[in-house]
C-alpha positions as CSV (number, residue, x, y, z in Angstrom):
1,X,-24.5,47.0,-1.5
2,X,-24.1,50.1,0.6
3,X,-20.7,51.3,1.8
4,X,-20.0,51.3,5.5
5,X,-18.5,54.8,5.2
6,X,-20.5,57.2,3.0
7,X,-18.6,60.3,4.1
8,X,-15.0,60.5,2.7
9,X,-12.5,63.2,3.5
10,X,-12.1,63.9,-0.2
11,X,-15.8,65.0,-0.3
12,X,-15.5,67.3,2.7
13,X,-14.4,70.9,2.9
14,X,-10.6,71.3,3.4
15,X,-9.4,71.6,7.0
16,X,-8.5,75.2,8.1
17,X,-5.9,74.0,10.6
18,X,-5.0,70.4,9.8
19,X,-3.0,69.9,13.0
20,X,-6.2,70.0,15.1
21,X,-8.2,67.6,13.0
22,X,-11.7,67.5,11.6
23,X,-13.5,66.9,15.0
24,X,-12.1,70.1,16.5
25,X,-12.8,72.1,13.3
26,X,-16.5,70.9,13.4
27,X,-16.7,71.9,17.1
28,X,-15.3,75.4,16.3
29,X,-17.9,75.7,13.4
30,X,-20.6,74.8,15.9
31,X,-19.4,77.3,18.4
32,X,-19.4,80.0,15.8
33,X,-23.1,79.4,15.2
34,X,-24.1,79.9,18.8
35,X,-26.0,83.1,19.4
36,X,-24.8,84.0,22.9
37,X,-21.3,85.5,23.2
38,X,-20.9,84.2,26.7
39,X,-21.6,80.6,25.6
40,X,-19.2,81.0,22.6
41,X,-16.5,82.2,25.0
42,X,-17.0,79.4,27.4
43,X,-17.0,76.7,24.7
44,X,-14.0,78.3,23.0
45,X,-12.1,78.1,26.3
46,X,-13.0,74.4,26.5
47,X,-11.3,73.8,23.2
48,X,-8.1,75.4,24.5
49,X,-8.2,73.1,27.6
50,X,-8.9,70.1,25.4
51,X,-5.9,70.8,23.3
52,X,-3.7,71.6,26.3
53,X,-3.0,75.2,25.3
54,X,-4.2,76.9,28.5
């Protein structure tokens, strides 16, 4: 029988900033991989708006 959830937090890398959660951290990791600086800047600003920091 296969488990519904195959991805457990104990098997994932530790959160850098736990207050923001795993989804935001994964988004930041994706943004860091983008080749264009302008695109990274725009996406980074959207994280700030999402979190209500700007």
